[in-house]
C-alpha atoms as a printed R data frame, in Angstrom:
    type eleno elety resid chain resno       x       y       z
1   ATOM     1    CA   UNK     A     1   0.000   0.000   0.000
2   ATOM     2    CA   UNK     A     2   1.473   3.347  -1.004
3   ATOM     3    CA   UNK     A     3   2.460   5.713  -3.805
4   ATOM     4    CA   UNK     A     4   3.335   3.731  -6.966
5   ATOM     5    CA   UNK     A     5   3.842   6.947  -8.948
6   ATOM     6    CA   UNK     A     6   2.022   5.371 -11.896
7   ATOM     7    CA   UNK     A     7  -1.554   5.160 -13.117
8   ATOM     8    CA   UNK     A     8  -3.232   1.922 -14.121
9   ATOM     9    CA   UNK     A     9  -6.223   3.039 -16.172
10  ATOM    10    CA   UNK     A    10  -7.109   5.933 -18.474
11  ATOM    11    CA   UNK     A    11  -9.712   7.238 -16.013
12  ATOM    12    CA   UNK     A    12  -7.125   7.481 -13.220
13  ATOM    13    CA   UNK     A    13  -6.295  11.089 -14.159
14  ATOM    14    CA   UNK     A    14  -8.583  14.033 -14.890
15  ATOM    15    CA   UNK     A    15  -7.987  17.692 -15.707
16  ATOM    16    CA   UNK     A    16  -4.425  16.959 -16.754
17  ATOM    17    CA   UNK     A    17  -2.521  15.810 -19.815
18  ATOM    18    CA   UNK     A    18  -4.091  13.024 -21.851
19  ATOM    19    CA   UNK     A    19  -3.144   9.562 -20.574
20  ATOM    20    CA   UNK     A    20  -0.776   7.763 -22.942
21  ATOM    21    CA   UNK     A    21  -0.596   3.998 -23.375
22  ATOM    22    CA   UNK     A    22   3.053   3.982 -22.271
23  ATOM    23    CA   UNK     A    23   2.045   5.369 -18.867
24  ATOM    24    CA   UNK     A    24  -0.156   2.398 -18.029
25  ATOM    25    CA   UNK     A    25   1.614  -0.434 -19.879
26  ATOM    26    CA   UNK     A    26   4.329  -1.354 -17.362
27  ATOM    27    CA   UNK     A    27   2.116  -1.136 -14.288
28  ATOM    28    CA   UNK     A    28  -0.613  -3.172 -15.971
29  ATOM    29    CA   UNK     A    29   1.900  -5.807 -17.054
30  ATOM    30    CA   UNK     A    30   3.222  -6.040 -13.504
31  ATOM    31    CA   UNK     A    31  -0.313  -6.523 -12.087
32  ATOM    32    CA   UNK     A    32  -1.023  -9.389 -14.505
33  ATOM    33    CA   UNK     A    33   2.320 -11.178 -14.260
34  ATOM    34    CA   UNK     A    34   2.498 -10.901 -10.452
35  ATOM    35    CA   UNK     A    35  -1.166 -11.883 -10.033
36  ATOM    36    CA   UNK     A    36  -1.970  -8.745  -8.032
37  ATOM    37    CA   UNK     A    37  -5.433  -7.355  -7.273
38  ATOM    38    CA   UNK     A    38  -6.442  -3.917  -6.042
39  ATOM    39    CA   UNK     A    39  -8.592  -3.685  -2.923
40  ATOM    40    CA   UNK     A    40 -11.877  -1.809  -3.116
41  ATOM    41    CA   UNK     A    41 -11.749   1.834  -2.019
42  ATOM    42    CA   UNK     A    42 -14.409   4.043  -0.428
43  ATOM    43    CA   UNK     A    43 -14.436   7.781   0.092
44  ATOM    44    CA   UNK     A    44 -12.679  10.123  -2.293
45  ATOM    45    CA   UNK     A    45 -12.406   8.960  -5.920
46  ATOM    46    CA   UNK     A    46  -8.994  10.533  -6.537
47  ATOM    47    CA   UNK     A    47  -6.148  10.230  -4.072
48  ATOM    48    CA   UNK     A    48  -3.554  12.693  -5.351
49  ATOM    49    CA   UNK     A    49  -4.243  16.353  -6.129
50  ATOM    50    CA   UNK     A    50  -1.916  18.904  -7.680
51  ATOM    51    CA   UNK     A    51  -4.049  22.062  -7.608
52  ATOM    52    CA   UNK     A    52  -5.994  21.346 -10.797
53  ATOM    53    CA   UNK     A    53  -4.967  17.754 -11.673
54  ATOM    54    CA   UNK     A    54  -6.538  14.783  -9.892
55  ATOM    55    CA   UNK     A    55  -5.081  11.284 -10.157
56  ATOM    56    CA   UNK     A    56  -4.923   7.844  -8.558
57  ATOM    57    CA   UNK     A    57  -1.308   6.814  -8.023
58  ATOM    58    CA   UNK     A    58  -1.690   5.553  -4.439
59  ATOM    59    CA   UNK     A    59  -3.086   2.038  -4.215
60  ATOM    60    CA   UNK     A    60  -3.523  -0.981  -1.981
61  ATOM    61    CA   UNK     A    61  -2.714  -4.106  -3.963
62  ATOM    62    CA   UNK     A    62  -2.550  -7.688  -2.737
63  ATOM    63    CA   UNK     A    63  -1.688 -11.096  -4.189
64  ATOM    64    CA   UNK     A    64  -3.883 -14.178  -4.552
65  ATOM    65    CA   UNK     A    65  -2.747 -15.627  -1.212
66  ATOM    66    CA   UNK     A    66  -4.000 -12.507   0.586
67  ATOM    67    CA   UNK     A    67  -7.358 -12.665  -1.201
68  ATOM    68    CA   UNK     A    68  -7.718 -16.353  -0.312
69  ATOM    69    CA   UNK     A    69  -6.787 -16.099   3.374
70  ATOM    70    CA   UNK     A    70  -7.997 -12.646   4.422
71  ATOM    71    CA   UNK     A    71 -11.645 -11.538   4.663
72  ATOM    72    CA   UNK     A    72 -12.888  -8.894   2.181
73  ATOM    73    CA   UNK     A    73 -11.461  -5.544   3.275
74  ATOM    74    CA   UNK     A    74 -12.108  -1.957   2.262
75  ATOM    75    CA   UNK     A    75  -9.578   0.838   1.881
76  ATOM    76    CA   UNK     A    76 -10.888   4.210   3.049
77  ATOM    77    CA   UNK     A    77  -9.501   7.261   1.274
78  ATOM    78    CA   UNK     A    78  -9.304   9.958   3.931
79  ATOM    79    CA   UNK     A    79  -9.101  13.748   3.545
80  ATOM    80    CA   UNK     A    80  -5.621  14.944   2.627
81  ATOM    81    CA   UNK     A    81  -5.695  18.092   4.878
82  ATOM    82    CA   UNK     A    82  -2.259  19.712   4.234
83  ATOM    83    CA   UNK     A    83  -0.725  17.081   1.935
84  ATOM    84    CA   UNK     A    84  -1.340  16.582  -1.764
85  ATOM    85    CA   UNK     A    85  -1.879  12.835  -1.130
86  ATOM    86    CA   UNK     A    86  -4.888  11.398   0.706
87  ATOM    87    CA   UNK     A    87  -3.994   8.858   3.440
88  ATOM    88    CA   UNK     A    88  -5.225   5.297   2.898
89  ATOM    89    CA   UNK     A    89  -6.706   3.406   5.825
90  ATOM    90    CA   UNK     A    90  -7.462  -0.332   5.939
91  ATOM    91    CA   UNK     A    91  -9.901  -1.353   8.641
92  ATOM    92    CA   UNK     A    92  -9.115  -4.786  10.105
93  ATOM    93    CA   UNK     A    93 -11.169  -6.959  12.411
94  ATOM    94    CA   UNK     A    94 -14.681  -5.997  11.320
95  ATOM    95    CA   UNK     A    95 -16.949  -9.090  11.533
96  ATOM    96    CA   UNK     A    96 -18.350 -10.179   8.202
97  ATOM    97    CA   UNK     A    97 -22.135 -10.379   8.022
98  ATOM    98    CA   UNK     A    98 -23.040 -13.794   6.654
99  ATOM    99    CA   UNK     A    99 -26.451 -13.960   5.051
100 ATOM   100    CA   UNK     A   100 -28.171 -16.745   3.188
101 ATOM   101    CA   UNK     A   101 -26.828 -16.954  -0.342
102 ATOM   102    CA   UNK     A   102 -29.162 -17.149  -3.287
103 ATOM   103    CA   UNK     A   103 -28.956 -20.273  -5.434
104 ATOM   104    CA   UNK     A   104 -27.052 -19.724  -8.660
105 ATOM   105    CA   UNK     A   105 -27.321 -22.132 -11.543
106 ATOM   106    CA   UNK     A   106 -23.926 -23.459 -12.616
107 ATOM   107    CA   UNK     A   107 -23.392 -24.643 -16.197
108 ATOM   108    CA   UNK     A   108 -21.810 -27.897 -15.040
109 ATOM   109    CA   UNK     A   109 -25.203 -29.010 -13.626
110 ATOM   110    CA   UNK     A   110 -26.695 -29.033 -17.143
111 ATOM   111    CA   UNK     A   111 -24.061 -31.601 -18.208
112 ATOM   112    CA   UNK     A   112 -25.183 -34.105 -15.577
113 ATOM   113    CA   UNK     A   113 -26.811 -37.166 -17.243
114 ATOM   114    CA   UNK     A   114 -29.962 -36.872 -15.074
115 ATOM   115    CA   UNK     A   115 -30.432 -33.110 -15.549
116 ATOM   116    CA   UNK     A   116 -32.968 -33.273 -18.401
117 ATOM   117    CA   UNK     A   117 -35.062 -35.931 -16.668
118 ATOM   118    CA   UNK     A   118 -35.086 -33.960 -13.401
119 ATOM   119    CA   UNK     A   119 -36.317 -30.834 -15.205
120 ATOM   120    CA   UNK     A   120 -38.971 -32.708 -17.200
121 ATOM   121    CA   UNK     A   121 -40.353 -34.626 -14.200
122 ATOM   122    CA   UNK     A   122 -40.683 -31.531 -12.032
123 ATOM   123    CA   UNK     A   123 -42.078 -29.346 -14.817
124 ATOM   124    CA   UNK     A   124 -44.958 -31.785 -15.302
125 ATOM   125    CA   UNK     A   125 -46.132 -31.226 -11.730
126 ATOM   126    CA   UNK     A   126 -49.173 -28.980 -11.643
127 ATOM   127    CA   UNK     A   127 -51.715 -27.744  -9.101
128 ATOM   128    CA   UNK     A   128 -54.394 -26.817 -11.679
129 ATOM   129    CA   UNK     A   129 -54.336 -23.223 -10.500
130 ATOM   130    CA   UNK     A   130 -54.341 -19.947 -12.388
131 ATOM   131    CA   UNK     A   131 -52.137 -20.045 -15.497
132 ATOM   132    CA   UNK     A   132 -49.402 -17.698 -14.248
133 ATOM   133    CA   UNK     A   133 -49.435 -19.200 -10.750
134 ATOM   134    CA   UNK     A   134 -49.127 -22.661 -12.305
135 ATOM   135    CA   UNK     A   135 -45.995 -21.546 -14.178
136 ATOM   136    CA   UNK     A   136 -44.598 -20.052 -10.987
137 ATOM   137    CA   UNK     A   137 -45.216 -23.368  -9.165
138 ATOM   138    CA   UNK     A   138 -43.503 -25.306 -11.984
139 ATOM   139    CA   UNK     A   139 -40.446 -23.046 -11.838
140 ATOM   140    CA   UNK     A   140 -40.346 -23.441  -8.077
141 ATOM   141    CA   UNK     A   141 -40.421 -27.252  -8.327
142 ATOM   142    CA   UNK     A   142 -37.686 -27.250 -10.977
143 ATOM   143    CA   UNK     A   143 -35.514 -24.903  -8.933
144 ATOM   144    CA   UNK     A   144 -35.783 -27.045  -5.793
145 ATOM   145    CA   UNK     A   145 -35.007 -30.197  -7.762
146 ATOM   146    CA   UNK     A   146 -31.937 -28.625  -9.381
147 ATOM   147    CA   UNK     A   147 -30.740 -27.414  -5.970
148 ATOM   148    CA   UNK     A   148 -31.025 -30.959  -4.630
149 ATOM   149    CA   UNK     A   149 -29.122 -32.297  -7.632
150 ATOM   150    CA   UNK     A   150 -26.430 -29.676  -7.134
151 ATOM   151    CA   UNK     A   151 -26.017 -30.504  -3.429
152 ATOM   152    CA   UNK     A   152 -25.943 -34.245  -4.086
153 ATOM   153    CA   UNK     A   153 -23.593 -34.295  -7.067
154 ATOM   154    CA   UNK     A   154 -21.461 -31.134  -6.903
155 ATOM   155    CA   UNK     A   155 -21.338 -30.018  -3.287
156 ATOM   156    CA   UNK     A   156 -17.807 -30.034  -1.866
157 ATOM   157    CA   UNK     A   157 -16.125 -30.139  -5.282
158 ATOM   158    CA   UNK     A   158 -12.952 -28.587  -3.860
159 ATOM   159    CA   UNK     A   159 -12.614 -31.298  -1.206
160 ATOM   160    CA   UNK     A   160 -13.358 -34.001  -3.783
161 ATOM   161    CA   UNK     A   161 -10.598 -32.716  -6.051
162 ATOM   162    CA   UNK     A   162  -8.100 -32.613  -3.177
163 ATOM   163    CA   UNK     A   163  -9.107 -36.117  -2.076
164 ATOM   164    CA   UNK     A   164  -8.593 -37.547  -5.570
165 ATOM   165    CA   UNK     A   165  -5.205 -35.828  -5.869
166 ATOM   166    CA   UNK     A   166  -4.156 -37.334  -2.536
167 ATOM   167    CA   UNK     A   167  -5.220 -40.840  -3.580
168 ATOM   168    CA   UNK     A   168  -3.456 -40.482  -6.938
169 ATOM   169    CA   UNK     A   169  -0.281 -39.372  -5.199
170 ATOM   170    CA   UNK     A   170  -0.379 -42.438  -2.913
171 ATOM   171    CA   UNK     A   171  -0.949 -44.810  -5.839
172 ATOM   172    CA   UNK     A   172   1.908 -43.321  -7.839
173 ATOM   173    CA   UNK     A   173   4.203 -43.607  -4.831
174 ATOM   174    CA   UNK     A   174   3.363 -47.323  -4.618
175 ATOM   175    CA   UNK     A   175   4.197 -47.666  -8.328
176 ATOM   176    CA   UNK     A   176   7.801 -46.592  -7.829
177 ATOM   177    CA   UNK     A   177   8.856 -50.196  -7.222
178 ATOM   178    CA   UNK     A   178   9.247 -52.323 -10.380
179 ATOM   179    CA   UNK     A   179   7.171 -55.272  -9.122
180 ATOM   180    CA   UNK     A   180   3.954 -53.468  -8.239
181 ATOM   181    CA   UNK     A   181   0.619 -55.240  -8.910
182 ATOM   182    CA   UNK     A   182  -1.329 -54.695 -12.124
183 ATOM   183    CA   UNK     A   183  -4.317 -53.298 -10.226
184 ATOM   184    CA   UNK     A   184  -2.334 -50.115  -9.470
185 ATOM   185    CA   UNK     A   185  -2.320 -49.274 -13.194
186 ATOM   186    CA   UNK     A   186  -6.098 -49.584 -13.255
187 ATOM   187    CA   UNK     A   187  -6.446 -47.527 -10.061
188 ATOM   188    CA   UNK     A   188  -4.169 -44.801 -11.456
189 ATOM   189    CA   UNK     A   189  -6.126 -44.671 -14.729
190 ATOM   190    CA   UNK     A   190  -9.461 -44.362 -12.927
191 ATOM   191    CA   UNK     A   191  -8.173 -41.665 -10.575
192 ATOM   192    CA   UNK     A   192  -6.800 -39.652 -13.512
193 ATOM   193    CA   UNK     A   193 -10.210 -39.787 -15.203
194 ATOM   194    CA   UNK     A   194 -11.912 -38.641 -12.016
195 ATOM   195    CA   UNK     A   195  -9.333 -35.883 -11.474
196 ATOM   196    CA   UNK     A   196  -9.804 -34.541 -15.001
197 ATOM   197    CA   UNK     A   197 -13.580 -34.544 -14.492
198 ATOM   198    CA   UNK     A   198 -13.504 -32.629 -11.199
199 ATOM   199    CA   UNK     A   199 -10.770 -30.255 -12.369
200 ATOM   200    CA   UNK     A   200 -12.981 -29.213 -15.280
201 ATOM   201    CA   UNK     A   201 -16.004 -28.860 -12.983
202 ATOM   202    CA   UNK     A   202 -13.992 -26.711 -10.563
203 ATOM   203    CA   UNK     A   203 -12.660 -24.443 -13.293
204 ATOM   204    CA   UNK     A   204 -16.102 -24.217 -14.935
205 ATOM   205    CA   UNK     A   205 -17.661 -23.016 -11.675
206 ATOM   206    CA   UNK     A   206 -14.916 -20.455 -11.008
207 ATOM   207    CA   UNK     A   207 -14.964 -19.268 -14.600
208 ATOM   208    CA   UNK     A   208 -18.721 -18.686 -14.454
209 ATOM   209    CA   UNK     A   209 -18.649 -16.977 -11.056
210 ATOM   210    CA   UNK     A   210 -15.838 -14.632 -12.113
211 ATOM   211    CA   UNK     A   211 -17.377 -14.207 -15.600
212 ATOM   212    CA   UNK     A   212 -14.048 -14.819 -17.307
213 ATOM   213    CA   UNK     A   213 -14.428 -15.200 -21.064
214 ATOM   214    CA   UNK     A   214 -10.813 -15.207 -22.186
215 ATOM   215    CA   UNK     A   215  -9.516 -18.250 -20.269
216 ATOM   216    CA   UNK     A   216 -10.075 -21.783 -21.506
217 ATOM   217    CA   UNK     A   217 -10.993 -24.733 -19.337
218 ATOM   218    CA   UNK     A   218  -7.965 -26.826 -18.508
219 ATOM   219    CA   UNK     A   219  -5.681 -23.897 -17.702
220 ATOM   220    CA   UNK     A   220  -5.607 -24.956 -14.018
221 ATOM   221    CA   UNK     A   221  -6.007 -21.456 -12.634
222 ATOM   222    CA   UNK     A   222  -8.019 -22.433  -9.559
223 ATOM   223    CA   UNK     A   223  -6.180 -20.087  -7.190
224 ATOM   224    CA   UNK     A   224  -6.519 -17.186  -9.612
225 ATOM   225    CA   UNK     A   225 -10.208 -17.890 -10.176
226 ATOM   226    CA   UNK     A   226 -10.953 -18.110  -6.463
227 ATOM   227    CA   UNK     A   227  -9.088 -14.945  -5.478
228 ATOM   228    CA   UNK     A   228 -10.542 -12.963  -8.384
229 ATOM   229    CA   UNK     A   229 -14.048 -14.207  -7.627
230 ATOM   230    CA   UNK     A   230 -13.654 -13.217  -3.988
231 ATOM   231    CA   UNK     A   231 -12.457  -9.751  -4.992
232 ATOM   232    CA   UNK     A   232 -15.370  -9.286  -7.399
233 ATOM   233    CA   UNK     A   233 -17.812 -10.327  -4.670
234 ATOM   234    CA   UNK     A   234 -16.261  -7.753  -2.352
235 ATOM   235    CA   UNK     A   235 -16.532  -5.093  -5.059
236 ATOM   236    CA   UNK     A   236 -20.256  -5.812  -5.493
237 ATOM   237    CA   UNK     A   237 -21.038  -5.876  -1.772
238 ATOM   238    CA   UNK     A   238 -22.137  -2.605  -0.157
239 ATOM   239    CA   UNK     A   239 -20.141  -2.205   3.051
240 ATOM   240    CA   UNK     A   240 -20.188   1.565   3.318
241 ATOM   241    CA   UNK     A   241 -22.142   4.533   2.005
242 ATOM   242    CA   UNK     A   242 -21.415   8.251   1.923
243 ATOM   243    CA   UNK     A   243 -24.515  10.282   2.749
244 ATOM   244    CA   UNK     A   244 -25.426  13.536   1.015
245 ATOM   245    CA   UNK     A   245 -24.114  15.295   4.112
246 ATOM   246    CA   UNK     A   246 -20.696  13.706   3.554
247 ATOM   247    CA   UNK     A   247 -21.015  11.326   6.513
248 ATOM   248    CA   UNK     A   248 -19.562   7.816   6.164
249 ATOM   249    CA   UNK     A   249 -22.060   5.061   7.018
250 ATOM   250    CA   UNK     A   250 -20.366   1.744   7.760
251 ATOM   251    CA   UNK     A   251 -22.782  -0.131  10.048
252 ATOM   252    CA   UNK     A   252 -25.433  -2.445   8.648
253 ATOM   253    CA   UNK     A   253 -28.151  -0.588  10.560
254 ATOM   254    CA   UNK     A   254 -27.032   2.830   9.287
255 ATOM   255    CA   UNK     A   255 -26.847   1.634   5.660
256 ATOM   256    CA   UNK     A   256 -30.282  -0.004   5.819
257 ATOM   257    CA   UNK     A   257 -31.880   3.094   7.341
258 ATOM   258    CA   UNK     A   258 -30.330   5.368   4.703
259 ATOM   259    CA   UNK     A   259 -31.464   3.186   1.803
260 ATOM   260    CA   UNK     A   260 -35.013   2.804   3.152
261 ATOM   261    CA   UNK     A   261 -35.246   6.543   3.835
262 ATOM   262    CA   UNK     A   262 -34.111   7.330   0.283
263 ATOM   263    CA   UNK     A   263 -36.996   5.346  -1.250
264 ATOM   264    CA   UNK     A   264 -39.696   6.717   1.064
């Protein structure tokens, strides 16, 4: 966290000279090659001010290990008072509010051999009610059935992948000796098939959650997917609001009251 003396995007400077591609190229290349991610900021949009030019050259960037281990954190841009740089403040130790997550359909579920039958069987259920209510009931039945299929077949996919990798490692260690039994070849082959299956499922889920379109399945970027997905989720989550009076609202109660008051 600090002054990198470089901008990352075209919109990181206003009221100054036009941003050139050479100004952002090296910093952007570093972020990609090092696997770095910028933490979400709240408060002032621009951190550095030089009378008439506003820019963002101070940042808080972290690697994938940080994003995996640490809870989602916000960086508050404070008032700069006498300096031309605004101080950055990371608040640690705030408890994360865990609410019930909505069910999201994953593409890998549609590839399950029983998926079509599950949808057809539950869509046929009807209560002979009003037309639109009947459709709503059908969708509800299908949703619940797909959720059950997802829990039964795909829940704990990370642990399943790790378990298969551990078993494969043990089998291959036993195959180091020249006189190992033939059944180890068959066990290794089966475990490799299972590992390929669950690796593709894992990457498919992360790819869909992060909405990555430019990576192909099989690239084995699980850590990157997970950290990027976690960062995107933090970016979309409202943890603080700035009221029209300029007051920072950071408690769940204060945010709820402000939002409800706005729509009254």
